[in-house]
Each structure stands twice: as C-alpha cells, then as structure tokens.
DRENTORKOL-3810 file (N, C-alpha, C; in nm, 4 decimals):
REM DRENTORKOL-3810
@n.u->-2.2693; n.v->-0.0196; n.w->-1.9939; ca.u->-2.3434; ca.v->-0.1384; ca.w->-1.9606; c.u->-2.3218; c.v->-0.1677; c.w->-1.8128
@n.u->-2.4261; n.v->-0.1848; n.w->-1.7379; ca.u->-2.4143; ca.v->-0.2128; ca.w->-1.5962; c.u->-2.4281; c.v->-0.3606; c.w->-1.5679
@n.u->-2.4208; n.v->-0.3944; n.w->-1.4430; ca.u->-2.4381; ca.v->-0.5338; ca.w->-1.4041; c.u->-2.3152; c.v->-0.5898; c.w->-1.3380
@n.u->-2.3246; n.v->-0.7161; n.w->-1.3038; ca.u->-2.2153; ca.v->-0.7851; ca.w->-1.2361; c.u->-2.1266; c.v->-0.8510; c.w->-1.3400
@n.u->-1.9980; n.v->-0.8352; n.w->-1.3262; ca.u->-1.9029; ca.v->-0.9002; ca.w->-1.4158; c.u->-1.8875; c.v->-1.0449; c.w->-1.3711
@n.u->-1.9318; n.v->-1.1418; n.w->-1.4537; ca.u->-1.9281; ca.v->-1.2815; ca.w->-1.4107; c.u->-1.7888; c.v->-1.3380; c.w->-1.3948
@n.u->-1.6893; n.v->-1.2716; n.w->-1.4473; ca.u->-1.5539; ca.v->-1.3242; ca.w->-1.4391; c.u->-1.4697; c.v->-1.2500; c.w->-1.3371
@n.u->-1.5324; n.v->-1.1898; n.w->-1.2417; ca.u->-1.4573; ca.v->-1.1241; ca.w->-1.1360; c.u->-1.3719; c.v->-1.0089; c.w->-1.1849
@n.u->-1.4239; n.v->-0.9266; n.w->-1.2751; ca.u->-1.3499; ca.v->-0.8100; ca.w->-1.3224; c.u->-1.2736; c.v->-0.8315; c.w->-1.4518
@n.u->-1.2928; n.v->-0.9428; n.w->-1.5205; ca.u->-1.2166; ca.v->-0.9718; ca.w->-1.6419; c.u->-1.2934; c.v->-0.9525; c.w->-1.7720
@n.u->-1.4267; n.v->-0.9383; n.w->-1.7681; ca.u->-1.5035; ca.v->-0.9252; ca.w->-1.8924; c.u->-1.4628; c.v->-0.7986; c.w->-1.9679
@n.u->-1.4370; n.v->-0.6887; n.w->-1.8978; ca.u->-1.3946; ca.v->-0.5659; ca.w->-1.9654; c.u->-1.2647; c.v->-0.5897; c.w->-2.0419
@n.u->-1.1765; n.v->-0.6708; n.w->-1.9850; ca.u->-1.0494; ca.v->-0.6984; ca.w->-2.0490; c.u->-1.0693; c.v->-0.7842; c.w->-2.1739
@n.u->-1.1572; n.v->-0.8822; n.w->-2.1653; ca.u->-1.1873; ca.v->-0.9647; ca.w->-2.2818; c.u->-1.2448; c.v->-0.8790; c.w->-2.3943
@n.u->-1.3337; n.v->-0.7849; n.w->-2.3603; ca.u->-1.3890; ca.v->-0.6953; ca.w->-2.4624; c.u->-1.2785; c.v->-0.6103; c.w->-2.5244
@n.u->-1.1836; n.v->-0.5673; n.w->-2.4436; ca.u->-1.0740; ca.v->-0.4854; ca.w->-2.4965; c.u->-0.9873; c.v->-0.5677; c.w->-2.5923
@n.u->-0.9584; n.v->-0.6929; n.w->-2.5586; ca.u->-0.8777; ca.v->-0.7771; ca.w->-2.6470; c.u->-0.9512; c.v->-0.8097; c.w->-2.7765
@n.u->-1.0826; n.v->-0.8016; n.w->-2.7766; ca.u->-1.1598; ca.v->-0.8262; ca.w->-2.8979; c.u->-1.1685; c.v->-0.7013; c.w->-2.9854
@n.u->-1.1187; n.v->-0.5902; n.w->-2.9371; ca.u->-1.1292; ca.v->-0.4634; ca.w->-3.0089; c.u->-1.0069; c.v->-0.4330; c.w->-3.0931
@n.u->-0.9932; n.v->-0.3074; n.w->-3.1332; ca.u->-0.8804; ca.v->-0.2646; ca.w->-3.2161; c.u->-0.7455; c.v->-0.2872; c.w->-3.1487
@n.u->-0.6427; n.v->-0.2979; n.w->-3.2293; ca.u->-0.5078; ca.v->-0.3277; ca.w->-3.1818; c.u->-0.4607; c.v->-0.2312; c.w->-3.0730
@n.u->-0.4879; n.v->-0.1010; n.w->-3.0887; ca.u->-0.4421; ca.v->-0.0020; ca.w->-2.9896; c.u->-0.5017; c.v->-0.0301; c.w->-2.8524
@n.u->-0.6276; n.v->-0.0698; n.w->-2.8469; ca.u->-0.6884; ca.v->-0.0976; ca.w->-2.7170; c.u->-0.6348; c.v->-0.2274; c.w->-2.6574
@n.u->-0.5921; n.v->-0.3217; n.w->-2.7425; ca.u->-0.5329; ca.v->-0.4457; ca.w->-2.6906; c.u->-0.4021; c.v->-0.4169; c.w->-2.6189
@n.u->-0.3200; n.v->-0.3302; n.w->-2.6752; ca.u->-0.1912; ca.v->-0.2968; ca.w->-2.6133; c.u->-0.2125; c.v->-0.2335; c.w->-2.4769
@n.u->-0.3113; n.v->-0.1458; n.w->-2.4652; ca.u->-0.3408; ca.v->-0.0836; ca.w->-2.3360; c.u->-0.3900; c.v->-0.1873; c.w->-2.2358
@n.u->-0.4645; n.v->-0.2864; n.w->-2.2822; ca.u->-0.5133; ca.v->-0.3923; ca.w->-2.1944; c.u->-0.4006; c.v->-0.4763; c.w->-2.1392
@n.u->-0.3042; n.v->-0.5087; n.w->-2.2219; ca.u->-0.1906; ca.v->-0.5893; ca.w->-2.1776; c.u->-0.1059; c.v->-0.5116; c.w->-2.0772
@n.u->-0.0920; n.v->-0.3820; n.w->-2.0996; ca.u->-0.0081; ca.v->-0.2997; ca.w->-2.0120; c.u->-0.0595; c.v->-0.2959; c.w->-1.8691
@n.u->-0.1892; n.v->-0.3196; n.w->-1.8477; ca.u->-0.2443; ca.v->-0.3105; ca.w->-1.7120; c.u->-0.2436; c.v->-0.4443; c.w->-1.6381
@n.u->-0.1952; n.v->-0.5506; n.w->-1.7007; ca.u->-0.1956; ca.v->-0.6824; ca.w->-1.6379; c.u->-0.0633; c.v->-0.7142; c.w->-1.5694
@n.u->-0.0722; n.v->-0.7941; n.w->-1.4652; ca.u->0.0484; ca.v->-0.8471; ca.w->-1.4046; c.u->0.1014; c.v->-0.9589; c.w->-1.4937
@n.u->0.2317; n.v->-0.9692; n.w->-1.5051; ca.u->0.2929; ca.v->-1.0731; ca.w->-1.5876; c.u->0.4275; c.v->-1.1108; c.w->-1.5296
@n.u->0.4656; n.v->-1.2356; n.w->-1.5546; ca.u->0.5967; ca.v->-1.2849; ca.w->-1.5122; c.u->0.6587; c.v->-1.3610; c.w->-1.6275
@n.u->0.7922; n.v->-1.3644; n.w->-1.6363; ca.u->0.8555; ca.v->-1.4438; ca.w->-1.7415; c.u->0.8245; c.v->-1.5919; c.w->-1.7235
@n.u->0.7904; n.v->-1.6581; n.w->-1.8331; ca.u->0.7645; ca.v->-1.8012; ca.w->-1.8284; c.u->0.8914; c.v->-1.8783; c.w->-1.7953
@n.u->0.8756; n.v->-1.9870; n.w->-1.7225; ca.u->0.9910; ca.v->-2.0675; ca.w->-1.6818; c.u->1.0609; c.v->-2.1335; c.w->-1.7995
@n.u->0.9870; n.v->-2.1685; n.w->-1.9034; ca.u->1.0450; ca.v->-2.2436; ca.w->-2.0149; c.u->1.1007; c.v->-2.1555; c.w->-2.1261
@n.u->1.0314; n.v->-2.0429; n.w->-2.1568; ca.u->1.0723; ca.v->-1.9615; ca.w->-2.2708; c.u->1.1158; c.v->-1.8208; c.w->-2.2329
@n.u->1.0772; n.v->-1.7742; n.w->-2.1151; ca.u->1.1057; ca.v->-1.6365; ca.w->-2.0769; c.u->1.0034; c.v->-1.5380; c.w->-2.1313
@n.u->0.9109; n.v->-1.5847; n.w->-2.2167; ca.u->0.8050; ca.v->-1.4976; ca.w->-2.2683; c.u->0.7115; c.v->-1.4603; c.w->-2.1537
@n.u->0.6527; n.v->-1.3432; n.w->-2.1608; ca.u->0.5642; ca.v->-1.2995; ca.w->-2.0542; c.u->0.4400; c.v->-1.3873; c.w->-2.0470
@n.u->0.4105; n.v->-1.4347; n.w->-1.9279; ca.u->0.2886; ca.v->-1.5098; ca.w->-1.9001; c.u->0.1985; c.v->-1.4152; c.w->-1.8219
@n.u->0.0845; n.v->-1.3796; n.w->-1.8809; ca.u->-0.0067; ca.v->-1.2840; ca.w->-1.8203; c.u->-0.0861; c.v->-1.3483; c.w->-1.7077
@n.u->-0.1151; n.v->-1.2696; n.w->-1.6065; ca.u->-0.1976; ca.v->-1.3141; ca.w->-1.4952; c.u->-0.3383; c.v->-1.3407; c.w->-1.5466
@n.u->-0.3906; n.v->-1.4574; n.w->-1.5194; ca.u->-0.5253; ca.v->-1.4905; ca.w->-1.5649; c.u->-0.5731; c.v->-1.6198; c.w->-1.5035
@n.u->-0.6933; n.v->-1.6608; n.w->-1.5427; ca.u->-0.7523; ca.v->-1.7835; ca.w->-1.4895; c.u->-0.6718; c.v->-1.9057; c.w->-1.5312
@n.u->-0.6141; n.v->-1.9022; n.w->-1.6500; ca.u->-0.5292; ca.v->-2.0123; ca.w->-1.6959; c.u->-0.4300; c.v->-1.9592; c.w->-1.7976
@n.u->-0.3280; n.v->-2.0376; n.w->-1.8249; ca.u->-0.2266; ca.v->-1.9939; ca.w->-1.9199; c.u->-0.1593; c.v->-2.1136; c.w->-1.9852
@n.u->-0.1027; n.v->-2.0880; n.w->-2.1018; ca.u->-0.0195; ca.v->-2.1838; ca.w->-2.1751; c.u->0.1109; c.v->-2.1146; c.w->-2.2083
@n.u->0.2197; n.v->-2.1834; n.w->-2.1938; ca.u->0.3488; ca.v->-2.1331; ca.w->-2.2408; c.u->0.3888; c.v->-2.2238; c.w->-2.3566
@n.u->0.4063; n.v->-2.1625; n.w->-2.4741; ca.u->0.4289; ca.v->-2.2419; ca.w->-2.5947; c.u->0.5545; c.v->-2.1975; c.w->-2.6683
@n.u->0.6066; n.v->-2.2888; n.w->-2.7472; ca.u->0.7145; ca.v->-2.2613; ca.w->-2.8404; c.u->0.6514; c.v->-2.2594; c.w->-2.9786
@n.u->0.6939; n.v->-2.1683; n.w->-3.0642; ca.u->0.6383; ca.v->-2.1596; ca.w->-3.1987; c.u->0.6784; c.v->-2.2822; c.w->-3.2795
@n.u->0.5797; n.v->-2.3575; n.w->-3.3279; ca.u->0.6057; ca.v->-2.4761; ca.w->-3.4091; c.u->0.5958; c.v->-2.4424; c.w->-3.5578
@n.u->0.4893; n.v->-2.3727; n.w->-3.5968; ca.u->0.4683; ca.v->-2.3341; ca.w->-3.7364; c.u->0.3846; c.v->-2.2078; c.w->-3.7418
@n.u->0.3903; n.v->-2.1400; n.w->-3.8551; ca.u->0.3004; ca.v->-2.0283; ca.w->-3.8791; c.u->0.2626; c.v->-2.0267; c.w->-4.0262
@n.u->0.1395; n.v->-1.9845; n.w->-4.0506; ca.u->0.0842; ca.v->-1.9836; ca.w->-4.1852; c.u->0.0212; c.v->-1.8475; c.w->-4.2121
@n.u->0.0582; n.v->-1.7856; n.w->-4.3245; ca.u->-0.0050; ca.v->-1.6607; ca.w->-4.3650; c.u->-0.1354; c.v->-1.6945; c.w->-4.4353
@n.u->-0.2441; n.v->-1.6381; n.w->-4.3847; ca.u->-0.3777; ca.v->-1.6629; ca.w->-4.4391; c.u->-0.4431; c.v->-1.5284; c.w->-4.4677
@n.u->-0.4161; n.v->-1.4751; n.w->-4.5856; ca.u->-0.4703; ca.v->-1.3441; ca.w->-4.6199; c.u->-0.4115; c.v->-1.2379; c.w->-4.5300
@n.u->-0.4986; n.v->-1.1656; n.w->-4.4578; ca.u->-0.4504; ca.v->-1.0607; ca.w->-4.3678; c.u->-0.4351; c.v->-1.1107; c.w->-4.2243
@n.u->-0.4322; n.v->-1.2428; n.w->-4.2050; ca.u->-0.4133; ca.v->-1.3038; ca.w->-4.0739; c.u->-0.2947; c.v->-1.3999; c.w->-4.0783
@n.u->-0.2412; n.v->-1.4310; n.w->-3.9625; ca.u->-0.1385; ca.v->-1.5338; ca.w->-3.9510; c.u->-0.1857; c.v->-1.6351; c.w->-3.8477
@n.u->-0.1898; n.v->-1.7603; n.w->-3.8875; ca.u->-0.2261; ca.v->-1.8686; ca.w->-3.7964; c.u->-0.0965; c.v->-1.9228; c.w->-3.7377
@n.u->-0.0883; n.v->-1.9268; n.w->-3.6060; ca.u->0.0306; ca.v->-1.9814; ca.w->-3.5411; c.u->-0.0052; c.v->-2.1113; c.w->-3.4712
@n.u->0.0858; n.v->-2.2065; n.w->-3.4790; ca.u->0.0703; ca.v->-2.3350; ca.w->-3.4121; c.u->0.1838; c.v->-2.3463; c.w->-3.3126
@n.u->0.1494; n.v->-2.3700; n.w->-3.1868; ca.u->0.2511; ca.v->-2.3772; ca.w->-3.0836; c.u->0.2599; c.v->-2.5140; c.w->-3.0210
@n.u->0.3795; n.v->-2.5476; n.w->-2.9758; ca.u->0.3997; ca.v->-2.6686; ca.w->-2.8961; c.u->0.3888; c.v->-2.6273; c.w->-2.7502
@n.u->0.2949; n.v->-2.6863; n.w->-2.6784; ca.u->0.2722; ca.v->-2.6502; ca.w->-2.5390; c.u->0.3871; c.v->-2.7041; c.w->-2.4533
@n.u->0.4525; n.v->-2.6131; n.w->-2.3816; ca.u->0.5652; ca.v->-2.6495; ca.w->-2.2958; c.u->0.5278; c.v->-2.6521; c.w->-2.1482
@n.u->0.4314; n.v->-2.5687; n.w->-2.1094; ca.u->0.3886; ca.v->-2.5617; ca.w->-1.9695; c.u->0.2480; c.v->-2.5046; c.w->-1.9643
@n.u->0.1751; n.v->-2.5395; n.w->-1.8583; ca.u->0.0393; ca.v->-2.4892; ca.w->-1.8385; c.u->0.0203; c.v->-2.4532; c.w->-1.6916
@n.u->-0.0826; n.v->-2.3780; n.w->-1.6650; ca.u->-0.1158; ca.v->-2.3473; ca.w->-1.5276; c.u->-0.2536; c.v->-2.2870; c.w->-1.5188
@n.u->-0.3085; n.v->-2.2835; n.w->-1.3983; ca.u->-0.4385; ca.v->-2.2220; ca.w->-1.3780; c.u->-0.4525; c.v->-2.1761; c.w->-1.2332
@n.u->-0.5436; n.v->-2.0846; n.w->-1.2154; ca.u->-0.5750; ca.v->-2.0315; ca.w->-1.0837; c.u->-0.7132; c.v->-2.0837; c.w->-1.0469
@n.u->-0.7192; n.v->-2.1765; n.w->-0.9535; ca.u->-0.8472; ca.v->-2.2379; ca.w->-0.9160; c.u->-0.9464; c.v->-2.1379; c.w->-0.8563
@n.u->-0.8974; n.v->-2.0228; n.w->-0.8117; ca.u->-0.9881; ca.v->-1.9245; ca.w->-0.7521; c.u->-1.0467; c.v->-1.8295; c.w->-0.8558
@n.u->-0.9934; n.v->-1.8280; n.w->-0.9766; ca.u->-1.0415; ca.v->-1.7373; ca.w->-1.0812; c.u->-1.1344; c.v->-1.8130; c.w->-1.1763
@n.u->-1.2579; n.v->-1.7672; n.w->-1.1931; ca.u->-1.3494; ca.v->-1.8387; ca.w->-1.2821; c.u->-1.3075; c.v->-1.8244; c.w->-1.4280
@n.u->-1.3256; n.v->-1.9311; n.w->-1.5036; ca.u->-1.3009; ca.v->-1.9252; ca.w->-1.6481; c.u->-1.4109; c.v->-1.8400; c.w->-1.7108
@n.u->-1.3791; n.v->-1.7767; n.w->-1.8206; ca.u->-1.4716; ca.v->-1.6873; ca.w->-1.8885; c.u->-1.4969; c.v->-1.7396; c.w->-2.0289
@n.u->-1.6236; n.v->-1.7510; n.w->-2.0683; ca.u->-1.6599; ca.v->-1.7904; ca.w->-2.2043; c.u->-1.7558; c.v->-1.6860; c.w->-2.2604
@n.u->-1.7525; n.v->-1.6699; n.w->-2.3931; ca.u->-1.8454; ca.v->-1.5813; ca.w->-2.4621; c.u->-1.9428; c.v->-1.6690; c.w->-2.5392
@n.u->-2.0665; n.v->-1.6752; n.w->-2.4932; ca.u->-2.1690; ca.v->-1.7597; ca.w->-2.5531; c.u->-2.3011; c.v->-1.6844; c.w->-2.5496
@n.u->-2.3809; n.v->-1.7015; n.w->-2.6528; ca.u->-2.5138; ca.v->-1.6394; ca.w->-2.6597; c.u->-2.5067; c.v->-1.4886; c.w->-2.6401
@n.u->-2.4052; n.v->-1.4259; n.w->-2.6996; ca.u->-2.3951; ca.v->-1.2808; ca.w->-2.6985; c.u->-2.3441; c.v->-1.2171; c.w->-2.5718
@n.u->-2.2903; n.v->-1.2948; n.w->-2.4792; ca.u->-2.2398; ca.v->-1.2353; ca.w->-2.3565; c.u->-2.1341; c.v->-1.3199; c.w->-2.2892
@n.u->-2.0655; n.v->-1.2601; n.w->-2.1925; ca.u->-1.9624; ca.v->-1.3297; ca.w->-2.1158; c.u->-2.0265; c.v->-1.4001; c.w->-1.9966
@n.u->-1.9789; n.v->-1.5194; n.w->-1.9699; ca.u->-2.0300; ca.v->-1.5990; ca.w->-1.8587; c.u->-1.9125; c.v->-1.6645; c.w->-1.7872
@n.u->-1.9187; n.v->-1.6677; n.w->-1.6550; ca.u->-1.8178; ca.v->-1.7377; ca.w->-1.5765; c.u->-1.8565; c.v->-1.8844; c.w->-1.5700
@n.u->-1.7586; n.v->-1.9703; n.w->-1.5905; ca.u->-1.7826; ca.v->-2.1139; ca.w->-1.5820; c.u->-1.7210; c.v->-2.1596; c.w->-1.4508
@n.u->-1.8038; n.v->-2.1747; n.w->-1.3513; ca.u->-1.7551; ca.v->-2.2169; ca.w->-1.2209; c.u->-1.7771; c.v->-2.3653; c.w->-1.1984
@n.u->-1.8611; n.v->-2.4271; n.w->-1.2813; ca.u->-1.8882; ca.v->-2.5703; ca.w->-1.2728; c.u->-1.8854; c.v->-2.6262; c.w->-1.4137
@n.u->-1.7863; n.v->-2.7103; n.w->-1.4486; ca.u->-1.7738; ca.v->-2.7613; ca.w->-1.5852; c.u->-1.8988; c.v->-2.8330; c.w->-1.6345
@n.u->-1.9822; n.v->-2.8816; n.w->-1.5457; ca.u->-2.1047; ca.v->-2.9490; ca.w->-1.5899; c.u->-2.2001; c.v->-2.8536; c.w->-1.6570
@n.u->-2.1830; n.v->-2.7227; n.w->-1.6367; ca.u->-2.2715; ca.v->-2.6237; ca.w->-1.6972; c.u->-2.2291; c.v->-2.5852; c.w->-1.8379
@n.u->-2.1192; n.v->-2.6390; n.w->-1.8868; ca.u->-2.0666; ca.v->-2.5994; ca.w->-2.0165; c.u->-2.1270; c.v->-2.6805; c.w->-2.1301
@n.u->-2.1673; n.v->-2.8026; n.w->-2.1070; ca.u->-2.2177; ca.v->-2.8833; ca.w->-2.2168; c.u->-2.3405; c.v->-2.9620; c.w->-2.1759
@n.u->-2.4053; n.v->-3.0174; n.w->-2.2750; ca.u->-2.5245; ca.v->-3.0975; ca.w->-2.2509; c.u->-2.6473; c.v->-3.0288; c.w->-2.3042
@n.u->-2.7558; n.v->-3.1016; n.w->-2.3182; ca.u->-2.8798; ca.v->-3.0446; ca.w->-2.3726; c.u->-2.9249; c.v->-2.9224; c.w->-2.2933
@n.u->-2.9508; n.v->-2.8148; n.w->-2.3662; ca.u->-2.9971; ca.v->-2.6926; ca.w->-2.3032; c.u->-2.8874; c.v->-2.6102; c.w->-2.2383
@n.u->-2.7642; n.v->-2.6506; n.w->-2.2487; ca.u->-2.6529; ca.v->-2.5775; ca.w->-2.1868; c.u->-2.5721; c.v->-2.5058; c.w->-2.2943
@n.u->-2.4711; n.v->-2.4292; n.w->-2.2521; ca.u->-2.3903; ca.v->-2.3506; ca.w->-2.3448; c.u->-2.3250; c.v->-2.4380; c.w->-2.4504
@n.u->-2.2759; n.v->-2.5552; n.w->-2.4125; ca.u->-2.2055; ca.v->-2.6423; ca.w->-2.5055; c.u->-2.2899; c.v->-2.6851; c.w->-2.6230
@n.u->-2.4222; n.v->-2.6816; n.w->-2.6075; ca.u->-2.5102; ca.v->-2.7205; ca.w->-2.7167; c.u->-2.4947; c.v->-2.6254; c.w->-2.8352
@n.u->-2.4618; n.v->-2.4982; n.w->-2.8077; ca.u->-2.4477; ca.v->-2.3990; ca.w->-2.9137; c.u->-2.3077; c.v->-2.3958; c.w->-2.9713
@n.u->-2.2131; n.v->-2.4617; n.w->-2.9091; ca.u->-2.0737; ca.v->-2.4545; ca.w->-2.9541; c.u->-2.0429; c.v->-2.5475; c.w->-3.0660
END
C-alpha cells in the first residue's frame, strides 16, 4: 500500500500491533524505550504514554481484561496522535477534527 503515513511513520507499527503475536514482539523490539520513573516498566517511545500499576485483572474467555491505576502520563507535542477510523489510520493534529457532525467522532 502506498501513500503518505499520516502519523509520521507510525501507521505500519499500529498495523503490526494489530496482527499476530509474533509480529507484535518484532514491533516492540524496534522501538526506543526507557524504564518508567514510577514502576520501572518499559515506557515505549510514542506520541503519548501511560505508566500504570495493575489494579485488577479478569479472565474473559480467551482474553484477559486488565485494569490499571494510572501513575504517570506523558506526551510528545511534536508527534501526531493516530486514530483508526473509517477503515484507515489518520493523524489527529487538531482535536477539533475528532468530533462533531460530519467528523470522525460522529462514528465513534
């Protein structure tokens, strides 16, 4: 698929994380990461991040739902946020474009 990546090179990574487990591991291996200040867990380089402590987990069939207590947050103002709406990835550079009549938020 050709074209411009609206998230500055991150759409391929989002597609990889949506794929099989083996491809997710390869995607994580190529990212920059640093230990989180609060937990020491790796915080991946990205447009935004949350550092959480595990509060609860629930087994739901072949999935596990985890609930975390947010301990720290951060974001990179120079990196556009990425959303998947209407069958494709889009960079959100202006929050006003996310919701309202005729906008992406209408479908959410």
